[in-house]
C-alpha positions in Angstrom: -6.5 17.2 103.6 -10.2 16.2 103.6 -11.5 13.8 101.0 -13.8 15.1 98.3 -17.1 13.5 97.4 -19.0 13.9 94.2 -22.7 14.7 94.3 -25.3 15.1 91.6 -27.1 18.5 91.8 -30.3 19.5 90.0 -31.4 23.2 90.0 -35.1 22.7 89.2 -35.8 26.4 88.7 -33.4 26.5 85.7 -34.7 23.3 84.0 -36.7 23.8 80.9 -37.5 20.1 80.4 -35.6 19.7 77.1 -34.7 16.1 77.9 -31.2 16.2 76.5 -29.7 15.1 79.9 -32.3 12.2 80.1 -31.3 11.0 76.6 -27.5 11.1 77.3 -27.4 9.5 80.7 -25.7 6.1 80.3 -27.4 4.6 83.4 -30.9 6.0 82.7 -30.9 7.8 86.1 -32.8 10.9 85.0 -36.5 11.3 84.1 -38.7 14.3 83.4 -40.7 14.6 86.7 -44.3 15.5 87.3 -43.7 18.6 89.4 -43.6 22.1 87.9 -40.9 24.7 88.5 -41.5 28.4 88.8 -41.5 28.8 85.0 -44.1 26.1 84.5 -41.8 23.4 83.2 -41.8 19.8 84.4 -38.2 19.5 85.7 -35.7 16.7 85.6 -35.4 14.4 88.7 -33.2 11.5 89.6 -35.5 8.6 89.3 -32.7 6.1 90.2 -30.0 8.0 92.1 -28.4 4.8 93.3 -27.4 4.1 89.7 -25.7 7.4 89.1 -22.0 6.9 88.3 -21.3 10.7 88.6 -19.9 11.0 85.0 -21.4 14.5 84.5 -22.5 13.9 81.0 -25.8 15.5 82.0 -24.0 18.7 83.1 -22.0 18.9 79.9 -25.0 18.7 77.6 -27.5 20.8 79.6 -28.1 24.1 77.7 -29.5 25.8 80.8 -26.7 24.7 83.3 -29.5 23.2 85.4 -27.7 20.1 86.7 -24.4 18.4 87.0 -21.9 16.7 89.3 -19.9 18.8 91.8 -17.2 18.0 94.3 -17.9 18.8 97.9 -15.6 18.5 100.9 -16.3 15.4 103.0 -17.0 16.3 106.6 -14.3 15.2 109.1 
């Protein structure tokens, strides 16, 4: 059975820049970026991805289901 890795995913097109995920992140990984998405919002980016502990608090609190942590199969 292949091992599973957790990765942090941000769907920028869904983000409305509410900042809830930024506020809840225990490691202060997330920030509101300077780029605009298709709806005209500055979307969230991982400013310090190396600090992410993959706790998924961001995904739990996001009202737009724009980000979170998912498991992916590790390649053999």
